[in-house]
N, C-alpha and C positions, 0 to 999 in steps of 0.2 A: 693564396696560390695553391699551397699543398692540400687545402681542404677541397678546392675545386677539382684538383687532380684525383684526390681520393674518391670523390663522388663518381668519377668516370670509371673507376675500377668495377668490373662486373661483380655482382654480388656473390656469384658462385666461386670466384677465383680464390679468395683467401681461405675459405673452409676446405676447398679441394686441395690446395697446396699444403695447408697445415696438416691435414689428414695424411697426405702422402709422406710428408716428412716424419710424422710421428709413427705411422705404421712401418715406414721403411727403416726406422732406427732399430737396429738389432733384429732385422728380419730373419736372419739365419742363426741367431744365437741359441735359441732353445732347440733341442733335438726334435726330430719328428716324433710325435706321440702316436699312440695306437691307431686312432682314426686316420691320421695322415699316412700311416704305413699302409692302411687299406687302400687309400687313394693311390699311393705309389704302385702298389701291387696291381691294382686294376688298370690304371692309366698306362702302364707299360705293356699291356697285352694288346693283341690285335683286335680290330673291331669284331671279328667273328668270336674270339674268345670272350670279349666283353658281353656280347649277346648271350653267350652260354652262361656267363656269370649272372647276368640279370635274370635268367630263368631259374637260378638256384637261390640266390640271396642278393639283397641290396639293389633290387630293381629300381627303387625310388631314386637312387643316386646314379643310375646308369647314364642318363644324359650328361651329367656333370663329368663322369669318368670319360665319356667319349670326347667331350670338350678338352679335358686335360690330356687325353691321348694325343690330340692334334698339337696342343701347346708344347708338350714335352718332346714331341718329335722335332720341334724347331729349336727349342732352347736347352734341351737336356733335362736331367732329373736331379739337379742339385737342390738342396733345401731352399735356397733363395728362389730358384726357378719354380719349384712347386708352390711356393707361397705368393709369388708375385701377382698372379691374377686376383687373389683375394685383396691384397693391398691396393691394387688399382681400382678394384670394384668399390672398396670403401671410400676411396678418394672421390670417385664419380658419385657415389651415394651422398656424400657430404655436399658436393656442388649442387646436385639436384635438389637436395633438401633446402638449401638456401634459396633456390629459385621457387620452390613450392611455398616456402614461407613468405616470400615477396608477393606471390600471387594471392595467397590467402589473407595476408595482412599488409605488410609493408617490407621494405628492404632491410630495415633494422631487425625485424623479426627473423627473416631468413638468415641474415649474417650471424646473429648471436646463436641461432639454432645450429647452424653449421659449425661454428667454432666450438660450441659446447660438445657437439657430437664428436668432433675430431679429438678432443682431449679425454674422452671416456676410456677407461681401461678396457672395457668390452669391445670398443672399436678396434683397439690394437690387438686384443686377443683373437678376435675373429677375422681381423684384417691380416693376421700373421698365421693363418691356419689354412692348410690345403684341403679345405672342405667347402661346401657350397653356401654357407651362411652369409658371407659377404656379398656374393652374387644375388642371393635372395633379398638382402637389404636393398641393394641397388635397384633391382627390378620392382620391388615393392614401392619405392619412392617414385620410380619412373612411371609405373602404371598409374599411380595416384595423380601425378602431375599431368599425365595425358588425359585422365578422366576429367580433371579440372578444365583443361583446354577444350575437350569435346563438349562438355556441358555448357561452357561459356559461349562457344561459337561452333555449333554442331556442323560437321561435314563428314562425309565418308572417309576421306584420308585421315582425319583426326581419329575417328573411331577405329580405322584399320591399324593405326599406330598403337592405340590402346589395346586392341585385340592381340597384337604381336607381343606387347609387353606382358599381358596377362598369361599368354601361352608360355613365354619364357620363364615367368615366375613359377608357374606350375611344374614345368619340366625341371627347374632348378631345385625346388623345395615344395613338395606336395602340401605340407601343412601351412605354408605361406598363403595358400589359396583361401584360408579363412579371412584374409584381408578383404575378400570380395563381399563379406557381410557388411563391412563399413561402406564400401562402394554402393551396395544395394540400398543401404539406409539413406544415403544422400539422394540417389535417383528416386527412391520411393517418396522421399520428402518433397522433392520437386513435383512429382506426379500428384501427390495428395493436396498440396497447396493450390495447384491448378493455375489457370491464367492470371487471376488478379494478383497472385503473389509469386508468379514465376521468377521475377527478378530477385525477390528475397530468397527463394529456394536455391536458385543458382548461386546467389551470393554465399550461401553456406559452403559452396565448393570453390567459389572463385574470388572471394574477398571483395575489396572495395571497387574493383573494376566493374564497369557497367555490363550486366549480363543481358543476353537476348531475352525478350519477353513478348513473343509474338502470338500469344494465345494458347489455349488448352491444347490445340493440335500440336504445337511445337513441343510442349512438355511431353505429350504422349509419344511423339516421334523420338525424343531423347530416350525415353524408357525402352521403347522397342529397339532402338539402335544399340542400346547398352546390352540388351539380351542377345541380339544377333552377334555382337562383338564377342560374347562369351562362347559362341559355338566352336570356333577353331581351337580354343583352349580345351573345351570339353572333349572334342574329337581326339586331340593329341594326348591329353592327360588321362582319360578314362582307362585305356588299356594298361597304362603304367600303374594307376591306382588299384585296379583289380588284381594285377599281378603282385603288387606290394602287399596287398591285404592278405594274400595267401602265405606271405613270408613273415608276417608280423611275429608269430610265436617264436621264430628262430632269430629274427633280426633284433627284436626288443625283449628278449627273454630276461634281461637284466633290469628292466624298468618296473617299478612298483606302481600301484594305483595312486592316484592323486588324492591329497588330503588338504584341508584348509590351511595348514601350516605352510604348504607349498606356495600359496599365493603371497603370503607375507615375505617369503624368501625370494620371490621372483625378481624384484628390482635389483637386489644385490647380485643375483645370478646372471642376469643379462648384462648388467653394467660391470660385472666382475669386481665389484667393490660394494660392500653393504652401505658404507657411508656416502659414497658418491651416488649410488642408486637411490638412497633415501633423499638426498639433496635434489636430484632431478625430479623425483615424484612430487616433492613439496613445491618446487618452483613451477612445475607443469600444472599443478592444480590452480595456482594463481593465474597462470596464462590462460587456462580454460575459462576462468571467470572473466578475464579481460576480453577475450575474443567473443563471448556471447554465442550467437547463432553460428558464427564462423568457426566455432570449435567443434561443430558437429562431425566433420570429417576426421580431423586428427584424434579427437576423443574416441570416436568409433574405431579408428584404425589401431588404437592402443587396447581398448577394453574388449571389443568383440572377439578378436582372435584369442585373447587370453581366456575369456570366459568359455568360448567354444571348446578350446583344447582342454581346459580344466574339466568341463562337463563330460567330455568324451573320456578323459583320463580317469574319472571315477568309475567308469564302466569297463573300459579297455585300457590296459597299461600303455599310455602314450605320452604321459607328462614328462617332458625333458626340457628344462629351462632354455637351453640353447636353441631349441626349435623355435623359440619366440624372439630371437634376436632381431628379426625384421620389424618389430614394433618399436624398437628403440628410437629410430629417427623421428617418429611421430611424437613420442614423448619429448624429445628435444625441441621439436617445433613448438609445442605448447609452452615449454620453458622459455624458448626464444621470444614468444609473445609477451611473457611476463617481463623479461629483461628489456624488451623494447619500450616498456612503459616507464623506465627509470632513466637516469642520465647515463650517457655512454661510459663514463669512468666507473660508475657503480655496476653497470652491467658487465663490463670487462673484468671488474674485480670478482664478481661471482664466477665467471668463466675460469679465471685464473685460480680461484679457490678450488673449484672442482678439479682442475688439473693437479694442483698441489696435493689435495686429499687423495688423489688416485696414484700418486707417485710410488708408494710402496707396492701396490699391486702391479703397476707398470713394470717395475723392476723385477718382481717375482715371476711374472708371466714370460719374461725374456730368459728366465732360467729353465723353466719347464712349463709345458701345457698340461701336465698331469694335475689331478686334484686328489688330495690336498697338495699345495705347492711344495710342502715339505717332503714329498715322496716322489721325486723324479725317478725315471727308469733310465739307467745309463747303458743304452744299447751300444753306443760308440766305445765305451770303456770295456765292455765285454768283448767286442770285436777286436780291440787292440790287444787284449790278453791272448786271444787265439792267434792273431796274426804274428805276434812276437814269438810264439812258442811252437807253432805247428810244424810238422814234418810230413814228407811224402807218405801216403798211406793212412794218415789220420782221418777219423770220421767225427761227426758231430751228432749229438742227440739233444733234443729239446723236451722239457717237461714243465708244465703241461703243453701238449700240442694244440688241442682245440681250445685255446684261450684267447680272449679279446686283447691280451697283451701282445699277441703276434710276435713271440720270441724269435721265430725263424726269420720273419721279415725284418725285424729290427736289427738283428745281428747281420743278416744278409745285406741290408742296405749299406752298412758301413764296412763290409768285408767282401770285396769283389772276388777274391780268390779263397773262398771258404772251403773247409773240408767237406767231403761228401756227406750228405744227410742220409745216413746209412739205413734208417728205418723207413724211409719214404718209398712207398710202392707206386703212388700216383701223385704227382705234384698238384698244387692248387690250380694251375692253369689248365692242365688236361682234365682235371676233375670238375672244372667250372665252379670253383668255390674259393673261399678265402683261406681255407686250410687244406693241407695235404692229407692224404690217407697213409696210415702207417702199417707196417708189417704186423700180421696177426700172431706171428711166432717170433718174437724179438730175439730169443736165444739163437735161432738158426740164422737170422739176418746179421747178428753180431759175431757169429763164429769166424775165427781166423783174423779178427781185428786186433792189432797190437795196442792201439791207443785210441781212447774216446774222449772227446771234449764234451762235457755235459754242461748244459746251460739250463738253470732252473729259475723260476720266479721267486723273488724274495731273497733275504740274506740268511744263509744257513751254515752252521759249522759242519754239518754232515749232509751235504746236498743229496747224496745217493739215497739216504733214508726217506727223503720226501717223495721219491718217485714211486708211484703206486702200480699195482697190477703186474702183469707179466713182464712189462718193460723193467720195472724196478727189480723184480726177481732175477731177470737175466743179467742186469748190471751188477747186482750184489754177488751173484754166483760166479761170474766170469772175470771180474775186474776188481782191482784195489785202487784206492784213492792215493794218487801221487802228490797232488797239491791242490789247494783251494784258493780262489781269489774272490773276494766280495766287492761288488760294485753296487752303487745305489740302485736298489730295486731288483738286483740280479745276483746270482752266484754262479761262478764258472769253476768247474773242477776238471782236472786232467786225470783220467783213469787209465791205468795200464793193465794189460792182461796178466792175470795171476797164474804162475806155473802150477800145474796140477789141477786147475779148476776146469 
């Protein structure tokens, strides 16, 4: 009786629910980290201010910021609210992955693929981050699933759905459009095989279900319809891509060129656990062998984006492992195919093993999203120090200002009634940037200030000594250190005006 009822459960439901439970656990535990602070800063601006920001920096993430602007206007800007869309997107991605696995192979493949995906530390890491990677994973699986449907039974409504999914994928994450190389491979395979093997070619995308095979003309029409379906995405994404290209030197100034060692480290990077990433890769290789021709699509969806980004990254600094998170579901699909070939208890044992091996990383990522995990940045702790000790007339100074740590945003997020940022001459919103502009003559801007709260990056016994340039000179000349508080990743100092200085 229970087995018959179990078979009636939709294949997508257990993976989706498990993913939602896992990603929802401790959703607000870790503080917002630097990238999420950029999301908060951007998403709380008006659409006009967002357009100005996109013209200066981070144009590639502009559509995501606009989406989050609407979301935050409804639910507020708490840590959980900021991260909830990512958690929901990962749950949907897991459900869609299960359906895709069922289409390509069978229900067991889809089920085990989705369950494995749900338990990966990387799924929690990016399902608990207010950034677009979870949405990109969802749209990547959705677009692939819709491609499978359109190739199996071509119709303009199906191709229109595929076109919409591809456009959403590009607007969410430009680099995720490298997935189209895998889609092109399957379409070209169908075209190359022609009428006699049309069914086999379509089977590479649709699995055991019978595919349409009504002659060479039908295959040609599939190829042309696929190209036409890419037009809306090209029209929407091209301006974004061109603008983002002009911002690369500023947006990615911290990225190094890609090297061969980066490829070996990628599974651990995207899975957020070296041992779990290695396990998934090993099982996925077995699954690819088991699927045979049906592995063409998921293997291409894993390897081609990786190879394309790596090749580009050797020429232009673009290689960032998290940019490839969207390939993880397809690796899990291949792994699911391998697990479908063994008994259900053995398959579940492997899934549970992956979950157990990832527990230390699951626990660590709920403490901080910073890397390494041993170096969290306690913005909330610094904010509490200031909140507990500030007086009317106090001001705050941050050093360094133009840092990816976003010291001012991090403290400001946790400190609603913060002291005046005395050196700011134009805030980041008016400037259309992620950083504010500071006074060129700090000594004049600090004149007459009785107390200064100084927040610097890192732990320092003498934080004033770390401040460089005219800002540091003005602080050392006009103020003395009254007290120093050290918090993880940050130092807060209270400076008081020195008589006679």
